[in-house]
C-alpha positions as CSV (number, residue, x, y, z in Angstrom):
1,M,0.0,0.0,0.0
2,K,2.8,2.4,0.9
3,K,4.5,1.7,-2.4
4,K,1.3,2.6,-4.3
5,V,1.0,5.9,-2.4
6,R,4.6,6.7,-3.1
7,V,4.1,6.1,-6.8
8,L,1.0,8.3,-6.9
9,I,2.9,11.1,-5.1
10,S,5.8,10.8,-7.6
11,V,3.3,11.0,-10.5
12,F,1.6,14.0,-8.9
13,I,5.0,15.9,-8.5
14,I,5.9,15.2,-12.1
15,L,2.5,16.3,-13.4
16,T,2.6,19.5,-11.2
17,L,6.0,20.5,-12.6
18,T,4.9,19.7,-16.2
19,L,1.7,21.7,-15.9
20,F,3.5,24.6,-14.3
21,L,6.1,24.8,-17.1
22,I,3.3,24.5,-19.8
23,S,1.3,27.3,-18.2
24,C,4.3,29.6,-18.1
25,S,5.0,29.0,-21.8
26,S,1.3,29.4,-22.9
27,N,1.1,32.7,-21.0
28,D,4.1,34.1,-22.8
29,D,2.7,32.9,-26.2
30,A,-0.7,34.4,-25.4
31,S,0.7,37.8,-24.4
32,Y,2.8,37.8,-27.5
33,S,-0.2,37.0,-29.7
34,E,-2.4,39.5,-28.0
35,G,0.2,42.3,-28.6
36,E,0.6,41.3,-32.2
37,E,-3.2,41.3,-32.8
38,R,-3.4,44.7,-31.2
39,M,-0.7,46.1,-33.4
40,H,-2.5,44.9,-36.5
41,Y,-5.7,46.3,-35.2
42,E,-4.3,49.8,-34.6
43,R,-2.7,49.8,-38.0
44,A,-6.1,49.0,-39.7
45,E,-8.0,51.5,-37.6
46,G,-5.4,54.2,-38.1
47,S,-4.9,53.9,-41.9
48,P,-6.1,57.0,-43.8
49,D,-8.8,56.8,-46.3
50,I,-7.7,57.1,-49.9
51,A,-10.5,59.5,-50.6
52,D,-9.3,61.7,-47.7
53,F,-5.8,61.9,-49.0
54,D,-4.6,65.2,-50.4
55,A,-1.3,66.5,-51.7
56,S,-0.6,68.5,-48.6
57,G,0.3,65.4,-46.6
58,G,-3.0,63.8,-45.7
59,P,-4.8,63.6,-42.4
60,E,-3.1,63.1,-39.1
61,V,-3.5,59.4,-38.2
62,F,-1.5,59.0,-35.0
63,S,-1.2,61.3,-32.1
64,T,0.9,61.1,-28.9
65,S,-2.2,60.5,-26.9
66,S,-2.8,57.2,-28.6
67,N,0.8,56.2,-28.6
68,S,2.0,53.6,-26.0
69,V,4.8,55.4,-24.3
70,S,7.6,53.0,-23.5
71,G,9.3,55.4,-21.0
72,D,10.6,58.9,-20.5
73,K,13.2,60.1,-22.9
74,I,15.7,62.1,-20.9
75,I,19.1,63.4,-22.0
76,Y,21.7,63.7,-19.4
77,R,24.8,66.0,-19.5
78,Q,27.4,66.1,-16.7
79,N,30.4,68.4,-16.1
80,L,33.2,67.1,-13.8
81,S,36.4,68.8,-12.7
82,M,38.8,66.8,-10.6
83,E,42.3,66.9,-9.2
84,T,44.7,63.9,-9.1
85,D,48.3,63.2,-8.1
86,N,49.0,61.3,-11.4
87,L,47.3,62.5,-14.5
88,Y,48.3,59.7,-16.9
89,Q,47.6,56.9,-14.4
90,T,44.1,58.4,-13.8
91,I,43.5,58.5,-17.6
92,D,44.5,54.8,-17.8
93,K,42.0,53.9,-15.0
94,M,39.4,56.1,-16.6
95,E,39.7,54.2,-19.9
96,Q,39.5,50.9,-18.2
97,D,36.3,51.9,-16.4
98,L,34.9,53.3,-19.5
99,D,35.4,50.0,-21.4
100,R,33.9,48.1,-18.5
101,Y,30.7,50.2,-18.5
102,G,30.4,50.2,-22.3
103,G,31.3,53.8,-23.0
104,H,33.7,55.5,-25.3
105,I,35.8,58.6,-25.7
106,H,34.5,61.3,-28.0
107,R,37.2,63.9,-27.5
108,Y,40.7,63.5,-26.0
109,Q,43.0,66.4,-25.2
110,V,46.1,66.4,-22.8
111,I,48.1,69.6,-22.3
112,S,51.6,69.4,-20.8
113,E,53.5,72.7,-20.8
114,K,56.8,73.5,-19.3
115,D,56.8,74.5,-15.7
116,E,53.0,73.8,-15.5
117,A,51.2,70.8,-14.2
118,P,49.6,68.6,-17.0
119,R,45.9,68.7,-17.4
120,G,43.4,66.9,-19.6
121,D,40.0,67.6,-21.1
122,F,37.8,64.8,-22.3
123,T,34.3,64.4,-23.7
124,L,33.0,60.9,-22.9
125,R,29.9,59.0,-23.9
126,V,28.6,56.8,-21.1
127,P,25.5,54.6,-21.1
128,S,22.9,56.5,-19.2
129,E,22.1,53.6,-16.8
130,S,25.8,53.4,-15.9
131,L,26.5,57.1,-15.6
132,K,26.3,57.2,-11.8
133,A,28.4,54.1,-11.4
134,F,31.1,55.4,-13.7
135,V,31.2,58.8,-11.9
136,D,31.4,57.0,-8.5
137,S,34.3,54.9,-9.8
138,M,36.2,58.1,-10.8
139,R,36.0,59.3,-7.2
140,N,38.6,56.7,-6.3
141,Y,41.2,58.3,-8.5
142,G,41.1,61.9,-7.3
143,V,39.0,64.6,-5.8
144,F,36.1,66.4,-7.5
145,T,36.3,70.1,-7.4
146,Q,33.2,70.7,-9.5
147,E,30.2,68.4,-10.3
148,V,27.2,69.5,-12.3
149,L,24.5,67.3,-13.7
150,E,21.9,68.6,-16.2
151,S,18.9,66.8,-17.8
152,D,16.6,67.5,-20.7
153,D,13.3,65.7,-21.0
154,V,12.6,65.2,-24.7
155,S,9.7,62.7,-24.3
156,D,7.0,64.9,-25.9
157,T,9.2,65.8,-28.8
158,Y,10.3,62.2,-29.3
159,Y,6.8,60.7,-29.4
160,D,5.4,63.5,-31.6
161,I,8.1,62.7,-34.1
162,E,7.5,59.0,-33.8
163,A,3.8,59.4,-34.4
164,N,4.5,61.6,-37.4
165,L,6.9,59.1,-38.8
166,R,4.4,56.3,-38.6
167,N,1.8,58.5,-40.2
168,Q,4.1,59.3,-43.1
169,T,5.0,55.6,-43.5
170,I,1.3,54.7,-43.8
171,Q,0.8,57.5,-46.4
172,E,3.8,56.1,-48.3
173,R,2.2,52.7,-48.5
174,R,-1.1,54.3,-49.7
175,L,0.7,56.2,-52.4
176,L,2.4,53.0,-53.6
177,D,-1.0,51.4,-53.9
178,L,-2.3,54.3,-55.9
179,L,0.7,54.3,-58.1
180,E,0.2,50.7,-59.0
181,D,-3.4,51.4,-60.2
182,A,-2.6,54.7,-61.9
183,E,-2.8,54.7,-65.7
184,N,-2.7,58.4,-66.6
185,L,0.8,59.8,-67.1
186,S,0.0,63.0,-65.3
187,D,-1.3,61.1,-62.2
188,I,1.8,58.9,-62.2
189,L,4.1,61.9,-62.2
190,T,2.1,63.6,-59.4
191,L,2.1,60.5,-57.3
192,E,5.8,59.9,-57.8
193,S,6.6,63.5,-56.8
194,E,4.5,63.3,-53.7
195,L,6.1,59.9,-52.9
196,S,9.6,61.4,-53.2
197,R,8.6,64.2,-50.8
198,I,7.2,61.8,-48.2
199,R,10.3,59.6,-48.4
200,R,12.5,62.6,-47.8
201,E,10.4,63.5,-44.8
202,I,10.6,59.9,-43.5
203,E,14.4,60.0,-43.8
204,R,14.5,63.3,-41.9
205,L,12.2,62.1,-39.1
206,Q,14.0,58.8,-38.8
207,G,17.4,60.6,-38.6
208,T,16.0,62.9,-35.8
209,L,14.8,59.8,-33.9
210,N,18.1,58.1,-34.2
211,R,20.0,61.1,-32.9
212,L,17.6,61.4,-29.9
213,D,17.9,57.7,-29.2
214,D,21.7,58.0,-29.2
215,Q,21.6,61.0,-26.8
216,V,19.2,59.2,-24.5
217,R,21.1,55.9,-24.4
218,F,24.5,57.6,-24.0
219,S,25.0,60.5,-21.6
220,T,27.6,63.1,-22.4
221,L,30.2,63.6,-19.8
222,Y,32.6,66.6,-19.9
223,L,35.6,65.7,-17.8
224,S,38.5,68.0,-16.8
225,I,41.5,66.5,-14.9
226,R,44.3,68.5,-13.3
227,E,47.4,67.1,-11.7
228,V,48.4,68.4,-8.3
229,E,51.0,67.5,-5.7
230,T,50.1,64.6,-3.4
231,D,50.5,66.5,-0.2
232,E,48.2,69.2,-1.4
233,L,45.6,66.7,-2.4
234,E,45.7,64.8,0.9
235,D,45.7,67.9,3.1
236,Q,42.7,69.4,1.4
237,N,40.5,66.4,1.2
238,F,41.1,63.9,4.0
239,S,37.7,64.4,5.6
240,D,36.0,64.3,2.2
241,Q,37.7,61.0,1.3
242,F,36.7,59.5,4.7
243,F,33.0,60.3,4.4
244,R,33.0,59.5,0.7
245,N,34.4,56.0,1.4
246,F,31.9,55.5,4.2
247,R,29.0,56.5,1.9
248,E,30.2,54.3,-0.9
249,S,30.5,51.3,1.4
250,F,26.9,51.9,2.6
251,E,25.7,52.3,-1.0
252,R,27.3,49.0,-2.0
253,F,25.7,47.2,0.9
254,Q,22.3,48.7,0.1
255,G,22.7,47.7,-3.6
256,A,23.6,44.1,-2.6
257,L,20.6,43.9,-0.3
258,Q,18.3,45.2,-3.0
259,S,19.6,42.7,-5.5
260,I,19.0,39.8,-3.0
261,L,15.4,41.0,-2.4
262,L,14.7,41.4,-6.1
263,W,16.1,37.9,-6.8
264,F,13.9,36.4,-4.0
265,A,10.8,38.2,-5.4
266,R,11.5,37.0,-9.0
267,Y,12.0,33.3,-8.0
268,F,9.5,33.1,-5.1
269,P,7.1,30.7,-6.9
270,F,10.0,28.3,-7.6
271,I,11.3,28.6,-4.0
272,L,7.8,27.8,-2.7
273,L,7.4,24.9,-5.1
274,A,10.8,23.5,-4.1
275,G,9.8,23.8,-0.4
276,I,6.6,21.8,-1.1
277,L,8.4,19.1,-3.0
278,L,11.0,18.8,-0.2
279,G,8.2,18.5,2.4
280,L,6.6,15.7,0.4
281,M,9.9,14.0,0.0
282,G,10.5,14.2,3.7
283,K,7.1,12.7,4.5
284,F,6.9,9.9,1.9
285,Y,10.6,9.1,1.4
286,P,12.0,9.6,5.0
287,R,14.9,7.2,4.5
288,A,16.1,8.8,1.3
289,F,15.6,12.3,2.7
290,K,17.6,11.5,5.8
291,K,20.4,10.0,3.7
292,F,20.4,13.1,1.6
293,K,20.8,15.3,4.7
294,G,23.5,13.0,6.1
295,K,21.6,12.1,9.2
296,E,21.5,8.3,8.5
297,K,24.8,6.7,9.1
298,P,25.8,3.2,7.8
299,E,25.5,0.5,10.3
300,T,28.7,-0.9,11.8
301,R,29.2,-4.5,12.6
302,E,31.1,-5.5,15.6
């Protein structure tokens, strides 16, 4: 009897895991299909009528109110001035951190004149999500004497251009359909002229979106580094370095704690299922479970 119960429990566990995995997969497929159907529906509803089309550009089909905003479009610019005891060593570390965070140097200038301390001016492009981390890493190589962060929200402009671009693309398709059915030479020339104008407008709008996307993805960092004597640097900034290191240590601890909590929230169903399965194993397979935990020791013969 116990053997039959164990077999049934094993089958139940296997079926539970199988159904769980299938349900996850079907949910993903359903969400994808729903999004795809919605996309086709919006295109069909938003398509302009051929009869309403005119040479001035046609009716406005899309507006920002109907656009599904995927997030704010914010451009960040930061100005930093810092002092260090070794300019070229700091530049090497800066380049290493820049590669690690996926950034690149846009402008590089180092000035070393006689009887003057060397200095460098740089324009860097850093992924926006890594800007703060990169700036914090630079604090380890010197002392900031100036730190300015500016932001520009271009969300409205971006989505207006994006809506206009989609509208122009639909009008281009309509013109191509009209051009295929046109038989009169005058109509063909008019449609080709209008098609050329719309294509130029599409290229212009797409180029503007590409530039905005690049500015949003990569923040611009203007960095100025000046080399100073080591004694001067330490005397001026011991307290700043102490509190900065303490703050960075706390921030790293806070970031690690948040990562652990996010991981636990993401995999909570799997953790719960694993706990249930372990409980069932401990109840119906006590000998195997004890052996797994190392509590059952082999018998010794005297």
